[in-house]
C-alpha positions in Angstrom: 27.6 -81.7 -19.6 29.1 -84.9 -20.3 27.9 -86.6 -23.2 29.3 -88.9 -23.8 29.0 -90.5 -24.2 28.6 -95.5 -28.5 30.4 -104.8 -36.1 30.7 -105.2 -39.1 34.4 -104.4 -39.8 35.5 -106.6 -36.9 33.5 -109.6 -38.2 35.3 -109.4 -41.5 38.7 -109.5 -39.9 38.2 -112.7 -38.0 36.1 -114.9 -40.2 39.2 -116.7 -41.6 40.7 -119.8 -40.3 41.4 -119.9 -36.6 44.2 -121.8 -34.9 44.1 -122.7 -31.2 45.3 -119.2 -30.4 42.5 -117.5 -32.4 38.9 -116.7 -31.6 36.0 -117.0 -33.9 32.8 -115.0 -33.7 30.7 -118.1 -34.4 30.8 -118.9 -30.7 27.4 -118.8 -29.1 26.6 -115.7 -27.1 25.3 -116.7 -23.8 22.4 -114.7 -22.6 22.7 -113.3 -19.0 20.7 -115.6 -16.7 18.8 -112.7 -15.1 15.5 -113.1 -13.4 13.4 -110.6 -15.4 10.4 -110.6 -12.9 8.3 -107.5 -12.6 8.7 -105.4 -9.5 5.8 -103.7 -7.9 5.9 -100.1 -9.3 3.9 -98.8 -6.4 6.9 -99.3 -4.1 8.0 -95.7 -4.7 9.8 -93.7 -2.0 9.8 -90.0 -2.6 13.1 -88.4 -1.6 12.7 -84.7 -2.4 10.7 -82.4 -4.5 10.4 -78.8 -5.6 9.6 -76.4 -8.3 11.5 -74.1 -10.7 10.2 -71.6 -13.1 11.0 -71.7 -16.8 12.4 -68.2 -16.4 14.9 -69.4 -13.8 15.9 -72.3 -16.0 16.7 -69.8 -18.8 18.5 -67.4 -16.4 20.7 -70.2 -15.0 21.5 -71.5 -18.5 22.6 -68.1 -19.8 24.6 -67.4 -16.6 26.3 -70.8 -16.8 27.2 -70.5 -20.4 28.3 -66.8 -20.3 30.5 -67.8 -17.3 32.6 -70.0 -19.7 33.7 -66.8 -21.6 35.5 -68.1 -24.7 33.9 -71.5 -24.4 30.4 -70.1 -24.4 27.9 -72.4 -26.2 26.2 -69.9 -28.5 23.5 -72.3 -29.5 22.4 -72.9 -25.9 22.5 -69.2 -25.0 20.5 -68.2 -28.1 17.8 -70.9 -27.3 17.5 -69.7 -23.7 17.2 -66.1 -24.7 14.6 -67.0 -27.3 12.6 -68.8 -24.5 13.0 -65.8 -22.2 11.4 -63.5 -24.8 8.6 -66.0 -25.5 7.9 -66.4 -21.8 7.8 -62.6 -21.3 5.2 -62.3 -24.1 3.2 -65.2 -22.7 3.2 -63.6 -19.3 1.7 -60.5 -20.7 -1.0 -62.6 -22.4 -1.8 -64.4 -19.1 -1.9 -61.2 -17.1 -4.2 -59.6 -19.6 -6.5 -62.6 -19.7 -6.7 -62.9 -15.9 -6.6 -59.2 -15.1 -3.8 -60.0 -12.7 -2.7 -57.5 -10.1 0.1 -55.4 -11.5 3.5 -56.4 -10.0 2.2 -59.7 -8.6 3.9 -62.4 -10.7 4.3 -65.2 -8.2 1.4 -67.1 -9.7 3.1 -66.9 -13.1 6.3 -68.5 -11.8 4.1 -71.4 -10.7 2.1 -71.6 -14.0 5.2 -71.1 -16.1 7.2 -73.6 -14.0 8.2 -77.2 -13.5 7.6 -79.5 -10.6 10.3 -82.1 -9.9 10.4 -85.1 -7.7 13.3 -87.4 -6.9 12.3 -90.9 -5.9 13.5 -94.5 -5.3 12.1 -97.7 -7.0 12.9 -101.4 -7.2 14.5 -103.2 -10.2 17.1 -105.8 -10.9 20.9 -105.3 -10.7 23.6 -106.3 -13.1 24.1 -109.4 -10.9 20.4 -110.3 -11.3 19.5 -109.4 -7.7 16.7 -107.1 -6.5 18.0 -103.5 -6.2 16.7 -100.1 -5.2 17.5 -97.4 -7.8 16.7 -93.7 -8.0 15.2 -91.4 -10.6 13.9 -88.0 -11.4 10.2 -87.2 -12.3 9.2 -83.9 -13.8 5.8 -82.4 -14.6 4.4 -79.0 -15.4 2.5 -76.8 -13.1 -1.1 -76.3 -14.2 -1.5 -73.6 -16.9 -4.6 -71.4 -16.2 -5.5 -71.3 -19.9 -4.8 -75.0 -20.5 -7.7 -77.3 -20.0 -6.6 -80.5 -21.8 -4.9 -83.4 -20.1 -1.3 -84.3 -20.7 -0.4 -85.8 -24.1 3.0 -87.5 -23.8 5.2 -89.4 -21.4 8.9 -88.8 -22.1 11.3 -91.5 -20.8 14.7 -89.9 -20.7 18.0 -91.8 -20.7 21.0 -89.8 -19.7 24.4 -89.3 -21.2 27.7 -90.7 -19.9 28.6 -89.2 -16.6 31.4 -90.0 -14.1 30.4 -87.6 -11.3 27.4 -88.5 -9.2 26.5 -84.9 -8.9 25.4 -85.0 -12.6 22.9 -87.9 -12.1 19.2 -87.2 -12.7 18.2 -87.6 -9.1 20.5 -84.8 -8.1 18.5 -82.4 -10.3 18.1 -80.1 -7.3 21.9 -79.5 -7.4 21.5 -77.2 -10.4 22.1 -79.3 -13.3 20.1 -77.1 -15.5 22.5 -77.0 -18.4 22.9 -80.7 -18.6 21.0 -83.1 -20.9 18.9 -83.8 -17.8 17.9 -80.2 -17.5 17.1 -80.0 -21.2 15.0 -83.1 -21.0 13.2 -81.7 -17.9 11.9 -78.7 -19.8 10.1 -81.1 -22.2 7.5 -81.3 -19.4 6.6 -77.6 -19.6 3.1 -76.7 -20.5 4.2 -74.0 -22.9 6.5 -76.5 -24.7 4.5 -79.7 -24.8 2.4 -80.4 -21.7 3.7 -83.8 -20.7 5.5 -85.8 -18.1 9.2 -86.7 -18.0 11.0 -89.5 -16.0 14.7 -89.9 -16.1 16.1 -92.9 -14.1 19.7 -93.0 -12.7 21.8 -95.8 -14.1 23.0 -98.4 -11.6 26.1 -97.0 -10.0 24.7 -93.5 -9.6 22.2 -91.8 -7.2 21.3 -94.1 -4.4 23.7 -96.8 -5.8 26.7 -94.5 -6.2 28.9 -97.0 -4.3 28.2 -99.7 -6.8 30.1 -100.2 -10.1 28.3 -98.9 -13.2 27.5 -101.5 -15.9 28.5 -99.2 -18.7 26.8 -100.0 -22.0 25.1 -103.1 -20.5 22.2 -103.1 -23.0 19.7 -105.5 -21.5 20.2 -104.8 -17.8 20.1 -101.0 -18.2 17.0 -101.2 -20.4 15.2 -103.3 -17.8 16.1 -100.7 -15.1 14.8 -97.8 -17.2 11.6 -99.6 -17.9 11.0 -100.2 -14.1 11.8 -96.5 -13.4 9.3 -95.4 -16.0 6.6 -97.7 -14.6 7.3 -96.3 -11.1 6.9 -92.8 -12.5 3.5 -93.9 -13.8 2.6 -94.6 -10.2 3.4 -91.0 -9.3 1.2 -89.8 -12.1 -1.7 -92.0 -10.9 -1.4 -90.8 -7.4 -1.6 -87.2 -8.6 -4.5 -87.9 -10.9 -6.5 -89.2 -7.9 -5.9 -85.8 -6.2 -6.7 -83.8 -9.4 -8.3 -85.4 -12.4 -6.9 -82.7 -14.7 -3.4 -84.0 -14.1 -4.0 -87.3 -15.9 -3.4 -88.4 -19.5 -5.5 -88.0 -22.6 -7.1 -91.3 -23.7 -4.6 -91.6 -26.7 -1.5 -90.7 -24.8 1.8 -92.5 -25.6 5.4 -92.6 -24.3 8.6 -92.2 -26.2 12.2 -93.0 -25.0 14.8 -90.2 -25.7 18.5 -90.2 -25.2 21.8 -89.0 -26.6 25.3 -90.6 -26.5 25.2 -93.4 -24.0 21.6 -92.3 -23.5 21.0 -92.9 -27.2 22.2 -96.4 -27.0 20.1 -96.9 -23.8 17.0 -95.4 -25.5 17.3 -97.8 -28.3 17.9 -100.7 -25.9 14.9 -99.7 -23.8 12.6 -99.6 -26.7 13.9 -103.0 -27.9 13.2 -104.3 -24.4 9.6 -103.0 -24.6 9.1 -104.6 -28.0 10.4 -108.0 -26.7 8.4 -107.8 -23.4 5.0 -106.5 -24.6 3.0 -107.7 -21.6 5.4 -106.4 -19.0 5.6 -103.0 -20.7 2.0 -102.6 -22.0 1.1 -100.0 -19.3 3.8 -97.6 -20.7 2.4 -97.6 -24.3 6.0 -97.1 -25.7 5.5 -95.9 -29.2 9.1 -95.5 -30.2 12.6 -94.2 -29.4 14.6 -91.1 -30.5 18.3 -92.0 -30.3 21.1 -89.4 -30.9 24.7 -90.3 -31.6 24.6 -93.5 -29.6 27.3 -96.3 -29.2 25.0 -99.1 -30.5 28.0 -101.3 -31.4 30.9 -101.3 -28.9 33.1 -103.3 -31.3 32.5 -101.0 -34.2 33.4 -98.1 -31.9 36.7 -99.7 -30.9 37.5 -100.6 -34.5 37.0 -97.0 -35.6 39.3 -95.8 -32.8 41.9 -98.3 -33.9 41.7 -97.4 -37.6 42.2 -93.7 -36.8 44.6 -94.5 -33.9 43.1 -91.9 -31.6 40.4 -91.5 -28.9 39.1 -88.1 -28.2 37.5 -89.3 -25.0 39.7 -92.0 -23.4 37.5 -92.2 -20.4 34.8 -93.9 -22.6 37.2 -96.9 -23.2 38.1 -96.9 -19.5 34.4 -97.0 -18.6 33.8 -99.8 -21.1 36.6 -102.0 -19.8 35.9 -101.3 -16.1 32.2 -101.8 -16.5 32.6 -105.2 -18.2 35.2 -106.4 -15.7 33.1 -105.3 -12.8 29.6 -106.4 -13.8 29.7 -109.0 -16.7 29.4 -112.4 -15.2 31.4 -114.2 -17.8 34.3 -111.7 -17.3 34.0 -112.0 -13.5 34.1 -115.8 -13.8 37.3 -115.5 -15.8 38.9 -113.1 -13.2 39.2 -110.3 -15.8 40.7 -107.0 -14.5 41.4 -103.8 -16.4 45.1 -104.6 -16.1 44.5 -107.5 -18.5 43.5 -105.2 -21.3 45.0 -101.8 -20.5 48.6 -100.6 -20.5 50.3 -100.0 -17.2 50.7 -96.3 -17.9 46.9 -95.9 -18.5 46.3 -97.6 -15.2 49.0 -95.5 -13.5 47.2 -92.2 -14.5 44.7 -93.0 -11.8 41.8 -92.9 -14.3 40.1 -96.0 -12.8 40.3 -94.7 -9.3 38.8 -91.4 -10.5 35.9 -93.4 -12.1 35.4 -95.4 -9.0 35.2 -92.3 -6.8 32.2 -90.8 -8.7 33.7 -87.3 -7.8 35.1 -86.2 -11.2 33.3 -85.2 -14.4 34.5 -86.6 -17.7 36.2 -83.2 -18.3 38.0 -83.5 -14.9 39.2 -87.0 -15.8 40.5 -85.8 -19.2 42.4 -83.2 -17.4 43.8 -85.8 -15.0 45.1 -87.7 -18.1 46.6 -84.5 -19.5 48.3 -83.6 -16.2 49.8 -87.1 -15.9 51.0 -87.1 -19.5 52.7 -83.7 -19.0 55.1 -85.0 -16.4 55.3 -88.8 -16.9 56.9 -91.0 -19.6 54.7 -94.1 -19.4 51.6 -92.5 -20.8 51.1 -89.9 -23.5 48.2 -87.7 -24.5 48.4 -85.8 -27.8 47.5 -82.1 -28.1 47.3 -79.5 -30.8 49.5 -76.4 -30.7 49.1 -73.1 -32.5 51.0 -69.9 -32.9 49.6 -66.6 -31.6 48.3 -65.7 -35.1 46.4 -69.0 -35.3 47.8 -69.7 -38.8 50.1 -72.6 -37.9 49.1 -75.8 -36.1 51.0 -78.9 -35.0 50.0 -82.1 -33.2 52.5 -82.8 -30.4 52.8 -85.2 -27.4 51.6 -83.2 -24.3 54.9 -83.2 -22.4 56.7 -80.5 -20.4 59.6 -80.7 -22.8 57.4 -79.4 -25.6 55.9 -76.5 -23.6 58.1 -73.9 -25.3 58.0 -75.2 -28.8 59.3 -73.0 -31.6 59.0 -73.6 -35.4 61.0 -71.2 -37.6 61.1 -68.8 -34.7 57.3 -68.7 -34.2 56.1 -69.3 -30.7 53.5 -72.1 -30.2 51.0 -72.5 -27.4 48.8 -75.5 -26.4 45.1 -75.5 -27.5 42.3 -76.5 -25.2 39.2 -77.3 -27.3 36.9 -80.3 -27.5 38.9 -81.9 -30.3 42.3 -80.6 -29.4 43.5 -83.5 -27.2 43.3 -87.3 -27.7 45.0 -90.5 -26.8 46.6 -92.9 -29.3 45.3 -96.5 -28.9 48.5 -98.2 -27.8 48.6 -95.8 -24.9 45.4 -97.1 -23.5 45.1 -100.7 -24.6 48.0 -103.2 -24.5 49.4 -105.0 -27.5 47.7 -108.3 -26.7 44.2 -106.6 -26.6 44.9 -104.5 -29.7 46.2 -107.5 -31.7 43.0 -109.4 -30.8 40.7 -106.4 -31.7 42.5 -105.9 -35.0 42.6 -109.5 -36.4 41.2 -111.9 -33.7 44.5 -113.5 -33.0 45.8 -114.2 -29.5 49.5 -114.5 -29.0 49.3 -114.9 -25.3 47.5 -118.3 -24.6 47.0 -117.3 -21.0 44.7 -114.5 -22.2 42.6 -116.8 -24.5 39.6 -117.2 -22.2 39.7 -113.6 -21.0 39.6 -112.3 -24.5 36.8 -114.6 -25.4 34.8 -113.3 -22.5 35.6 -109.7 -23.7 34.4 -110.4 -27.2 31.2 -112.1 -26.0 30.5 -109.2 -23.6 30.8 -106.6 -26.4 28.8 -108.7 -28.9 26.0 -109.2 -26.3 25.7 -105.5 -25.9 25.3 -104.7 -29.6 21.8 -103.3 -30.2 21.1 -105.8 -33.1 22.6 -108.9 -31.4 20.5 -111.8 -30.2 21.0 -115.5 -29.2 20.1 -116.6 -32.7 21.9 -114.0 -34.8 20.8 -110.5 -35.8 17.8 -109.1 -34.0 15.3 -107.4 -36.4 12.6 -105.1 -35.0 9.0 -106.4 -35.4 6.6 -104.8 -37.9 5.4 -101.4 -36.8 8.5 -100.5 -34.8 9.5 -96.8 -34.7 13.2 -96.2 -34.1 14.6 -92.7 -35.0 18.4 -92.4 -35.3 20.1 -89.0 -35.4 23.9 -89.1 -35.9 26.6 -86.6 -36.9 28.9 -87.9 -39.7 31.7 -86.0 -38.0 31.2 -87.2 -34.4 34.7 -87.8 -33.0 33.6 -89.6 -29.8 30.8 -91.9 -31.0 31.7 -92.7 -34.6 29.1 -92.6 -37.4 29.9 -96.3 -38.0 27.5 -97.1 -35.1 24.4 -95.9 -36.9 25.7 -97.2 -40.3 26.0 -100.7 -38.9 22.5 -100.7 -37.6 21.2 -99.3 -40.9 23.0 -101.9 -42.9 21.5 -104.7 -40.9 17.9 -103.4 -40.3 17.5 -101.5 -43.6 14.7 -98.9 -43.6 11.4 -100.7 -42.7 11.6 -100.1 -39.0 13.7 -96.9 -38.6 14.3 -93.4 -39.8 17.9 -92.4 -40.0 19.1 -88.8 -39.9 22.7 -88.3 -41.1 24.0 -84.7 -40.8 27.1 -82.5 -40.2 27.3 -79.0 -39.0 28.6 -76.1 -41.1 29.4 -72.6 -39.7 26.8 -70.0 -40.8 28.1 -67.0 -42.6 27.8 -65.0 -39.4 29.7 -67.6 -37.4 32.4 -67.8 -39.9 32.9 -64.0 -39.9 32.9 -64.0 -36.1 35.4 -66.8 -36.1 37.7 -64.9 -38.5 37.5 -61.8 -36.3 38.6 -63.9 -33.3 41.3 -65.5 -35.3 39.6 -68.9 -35.3 39.2 -69.4 -39.1 41.3 -72.5 -39.3 39.9 -74.7 -36.4 36.3 -73.6 -36.7 35.5 -76.2 -39.4 37.2 -78.9 -37.3 35.2 -78.1 -34.2 31.8 -78.1 -36.0 30.1 -81.4 -35.5 31.9 -82.4 -32.4 30.0 -84.6 -30.0 29.0 -82.1 -27.3 27.7 -79.4 -29.7 25.7 -82.1 -31.6 24.1 -83.1 -28.2 23.2 -79.5 -27.4 21.4 -79.0 -30.7 19.8 -82.5 -30.6 18.0 -81.6 -27.4 17.3 -77.9 -28.1 16.2 -78.3 -31.7 15.4 -81.8 -32.8 14.7 -84.5 -30.2 11.2 -83.2 -29.0 9.8 -82.8 -32.5 11.1 -86.2 -33.5 9.5 -87.7 -30.5 6.2 -85.9 -31.3 6.3 -87.4 -34.8 6.3 -90.8 -33.2 3.6 -90.1 -30.6 1.4 -88.2 -33.1 1.7 -90.9 -35.8 3.6 -88.6 -38.1 6.6 -90.9 -38.2 7.7 -92.4 -41.5 10.6 -94.9 -42.1 13.4 -93.8 -44.4 16.7 -91.9 -44.4 18.0 -88.4 -44.8 21.6 -88.5 -45.6 24.4 -86.0 -44.7 22.3 -82.8 -44.2 24.6 -79.9 -43.6 23.3 -77.1 -41.4 24.5 -74.5 -38.9 23.4 -74.3 -35.3 21.9 -70.8 -35.9 20.0 -71.9 -38.9 18.9 -75.0 -37.0 17.5 -72.9 -34.1 15.9 -70.3 -36.3 14.0 -73.1 -38.1 12.4 -74.5 -35.0 
């Protein structure tokens, strides 16, 4: 899956005196003039539907991960195997209880399964116009031993994607191992007995031919809210057919997302808090947000301070999304060429994003392939010797393919944190100079860089027209962030915590440590050196977030067990994490 996918440091660098070629952050942030009218949630068009058993979900998950061989996600496989064992025991319990005919298990695949529906609904576009969007709705089949109504409504916000095949409304295309698949199983009776709705973001699903407003906080939040309300219409229709398919009287909803979805989940809950009348039917109790880019400026500043981006496509998506959909930037005629280097553009990354045919991994490979044979753009990559005791960071170029150090042969590594891009390879010097200290040496770029700054500030979670936005009393935000996340820096959560403090949110800071078993297995494979570096990377954190933590954190919110506060830098291994669930 592609997880992808993100101000304080920036503010301190540009609060000094400003000449005519400098920009100050005291400029007003103009709110998008978008008509936020409500759309009729009953205007739902069902596109496709079907069912899948939990056993099949587990089988596909295991088969998918085992097929990766050396890159197998141990945590995901262990979790699926654990579910398979539990399902088998539950099946025996059901068969004994119902005196089922031996060998006839079709009914169990129904009772132990999920029903999914892909549908269209109406909302508002990034341009402020009516737009038809698409979404996925998931519910459990009725459990013969379960008589209570459904307890929760999970509003899922998906991770960064660049291939349309990965969007929620393409669930029937076997995206079981994605975050969408993991969110879908929250609907299962055995797990929680609830409903799940996961809207596509604008630019995917039925709107795949439109640009995606990447990290556009308010627009995307409005679209998710409209999708969740449309999903409620499906629930109401089903309840009319079968009263047992409704909600308990005290039901609540919770928004859940990771990476880009984490930022969207927080933005969606903020929207619900700011528009209580419009969102009252959803009973949104809170949001669970994992490793999200809540502050685009802090994210870029962290990349600049480290001089590396482990996921260059994220910056490309940010620049393209702003140029294509932010009205201020459109009015100034901004293009990606204004902010990015010619070499970065020449790689074809923006064409690949536009096509919606390539995953983020595919696009990273496009960058690597271009770097290998061209001089105008460079990706960096780690090399190791055959004994995995010597490592070196090298430009990924053909000339370095046969690299020898003291007679020891070196080979390229291909892990999640083994390739990256230095900042001056992606963003041009004018843009970098502006991001570093606020100065603009090219006066022709003054208005465009002002528009860039305003767009990024407007999309900070805590930004408002009148300064910092502070959640109202009784708000329940839960943030979950790895201190070692290399794609969405920890600075994102830290900035929010510094501004909001602890009254309205609970903050989980953590890092992963290999268990004793994993360390031994790593040494047997010769991976003792890189294992610690790989622990805590963005994708692994997302897997464990969904498999082991997000649902329980959501239930704390809906069950009134939530408490504000902070848990700082808790180290744990994925195996320990899963065993404690």
